[in-house]
N, C-alpha and C positions, 0 to 999 in steps of 0.2 A: 463459176468455180467448178472444176471437176478433178477427180483423183483417179489416175490410171494405176492398175495393179500389174505387176510383172512377175512371171514365174522364173525362178532360178533353175538352171540345168544342174546345179550342184545337188547331188542326191537323186537325180532323175535316172531311173533305170529304163531306158528305152531310146527310141530315135527322136530326132528333132521334130519330125512330123507328128509323132505321138504326143510330144510335149505341147505342140501347137494345138492339137485337138483337145487336150486337157484345158488349155487356156480358153478356148472358145466355149467349152462346156461349163466353165466356171466364171465366165465374164471377166477374165483377165485380158489385158490389152496387148500383151507381148511377152518377150523373153528378155532376161538379163543373163548374158553369157559371153564368154570369150569367142572371138573369131578363130576358127581353125587355122592352124599354121600351114597345112597342106593346101596349095592353091585350088585343087579340084574339090576338096572337101569344103573349102571356104565358099566357092562358087555355089555349090549345092546348098549350103547353109543359108546363104543370102537368098537364093531362089525360093527355098521353102518358106522363109519368113515373108517374102514379098507375095508369093502366091496365096498365102493364108490371110493376107491383108493385115498383118500384125506389125507392131512397132518393135524396135530392138534397142536395148541399152548395152553398149559394148563394155565388157568387163576386161580389165587389164591388171595383171600382177607383175610388178617389176622384179627382175633378177631372180626368177624362180625356175627350177627345172620343170619340164613338161609334166602336168598333172599334179603339181604341188603349189602351195600358196605361201609357205614360209620362205622368206628370202634366203638366198645363199649367203654364207658368211663372207666378211671382209671385202664386200664390193663397195666401190667409191660412190660419191655423189654423182659423178659423171657417168659411171656405169649404169646407175639407176635411171638417169635422165635419158641415156642412149636406149636403154631397154624400153622405157616408156614411149619414146619417139618412134621406135621401130613398130611397136604395137599400135600406136595411133595411126600411122600411115596405113597399115593393113586394115585396121578397123574402119577407116573412112571409106574404104571400097564399098561397104555395105550401108552407108548413110545412116549411122546410128543417131538416136536422139541426142546422146552425149556419151562421153567416156566416164565410166566409174572405175577408179583404180585403187587397188591396194598397193601402196607405193612407199618407198623409203625403207629405212632400217632403224630398228629400235636402239641399236648400240652406238649410233652416231652421237657426237657432241651436239649441244644446243646450236652452235653456229653452223654445223654441217646440216642439221635438220632445217634450219631457216634457209640456208643457201639452196638446198634441194627444192623446197617449195617455191622459192622465187623462180627457180628454173622451170617448175611445173607451169607457173603462170606465163612465163615466156613462151613455152611450147604451146600453150593454149592460144596465145595471140598469134604465134607463127602459123599454126595449122588451122586457125579459125574454127575451132570446135571446143565446146565446153569440156573441161576436165575436172571432175569432182573427185576429191581425195577422200577415201573411206577411213573413218576412225576404226583402227584395227590393231589388235595385238601383233607383235612382231614387227610393227612398222613405226615410223616416227610419231604417228598419232595414237600410239597405244595408251598414252597417259593424258588424262584431261588437263593436267597442269601444263605439260609441255605443249599440248595442242593449243591451249590458251595463249601461250607465249608466241607460238608460230603464227597464230591468227593476228596477234597484235603487230607482228613484224611484217606480215604479208597480207595486207588488207584486201587484195584482189582475189585471194584464194577462195575456192568453193569447196565445200565438203559434203560428203555423204554421211549422214548421222546414223551410225550403228552404235547406239549407246550401250548395248549389251556388253561390249568389251570393257568399257570403263567400270562397269559394276563389279566384274570379277577381278580386275586389276586393283581396284580400291577396296574390295571386299565389303561393299555397301552400296546402297542406292545413292550414289555420290552426288548426283545433280540436285537432289533435294537440299543438300547442305552447301552447294556451290552455285547459287543462282547467277553469279556473274559469268561463270563458265558456260552455263546453259544459255544465257542471253547472247553471249558472243558467238557460240556455236550456231545458234538459231539465225543470227545475222548473216552467217556465211553459208547456211544450208542450201543445198540444191536438190537433195534427194534423201529419202529415208529408207533404211532397211529395218523393218519393225520386228526384229527378234527380241525376245525378252530375256535379259540376263539377270543373274542374281549374285549373292555374295560369294558363292563358291563355284560359279560356272557361267559361261557365256550363253547358256540356253537352259531355261527351266525344262524339266522333263516333259511337261505338258501344260501349256498356258491355260487350258480349259479347267484344270483342277482347282478346286476352291482354296487349297492351301497356298496358291500363288496369286490370289486375287489382288492382294495389296501390291505385289511386285508388278503385276500387269497395269494396275491403276497408276503407279508411279511413272512407268514408261509412257502411258497415255497422256499424262500431264505434260511430259517433256515433248512428245510429238505434237501436241496441241500448241505448245509454245513455238515450236518450229513452224507450224502452219501459219500462225499469226504473224510471225516475222516475215515469212515468205510473202504472205498476202500484202503486208505493209510495203514490201518492195515491188509490188506490182504483179506477182505471180497470179495467174488464173488457171494454169494447168499444173497439177502436182503429181508426183510419181512416188510409188512405194513398191519395193520388192521384198515380200515376205521371204525370209531366208533362214528358217529353221532347217538345219542340215545334218548330215551324217558325220563320219570320220571322228567319232568321239564326242561330238556335240550332242547327238541323240543318245540318251542313256539306254543301255541294254542289260538284260539280266545276265549275271555271271554264268559261265559254262554253256548255257544254251544260246546266248547272244540274241535272245528274243527282244526286239525293240519295244520300248514302253509306249510308243505312239507311232502313228502313221504320218510321215512328214508332209505328204501332199494334203492330207486332211487338216493338219495343224496349220499349214501355210494358207489354205483356203479360209480357215476359220479366222485367223488373225487378220488377213487381208479384208475379208468382207466386214468384219467387226469394225475395222478402222475406217472403211469407206462409209459405213453407216454413221459412225461418229462424225466424220468429216462433213457429210451432208447435213446432219443436224446442226453442226457448229456454224456452218455458213448459210443457214436458212435466211 
């Protein structure tokens, strides 16, 4: 059993090569990031990862403007499937381990959300690459209850467990009181983004602070449940992408905008802590 850690480029101020150097220095195994849309930039991106001997998880956001993650309004199920397929085709040029996607639209009806995720599974089969759908606000998986229904209707779907979003949507550590949702999510899990959310936000100001110990412990219980389910399904190689990030996720002081924590320090801390837990758990 082994657990690989991946650095997100979200919030990284520097080049891809600098990010890869940080990975090597911190015993991270690669990057999770979108493939550049420009062909020349994409070729250079793939070359850097290959030269560094690192792995890559391709990140895809459906129906978003460049540089944004919130989906554009009033796009149809087919629009999102087309957006996903276009990005999958581009991403496959770099031979990623798999696709992680923020996909779909939170304003769709239940039936539209189910139809979209059935389409995701069809694309996965067509392109012969794993597509893991991230649990994320603004998307069809924003709600633990709707996600539960989707997973019941689309049993082949794989998901990336970022439970932080469900904490702020429900304003509580929801999976402690919804064990059936946790169990089903774990059965569909392919990847984890270990950010720690709380009742009023998708990211605690600093998970190292003692006032968030209970919240961190809750997430760790949930991640362990995911590991156990994945192991029971035959996984021997697990992945995590610590994704504490900027853009309002990281709290800053008013007026000065001084951040309360250093993102890379926090992501290293949570990643190394979870790998140590993983190794102890599977001794």
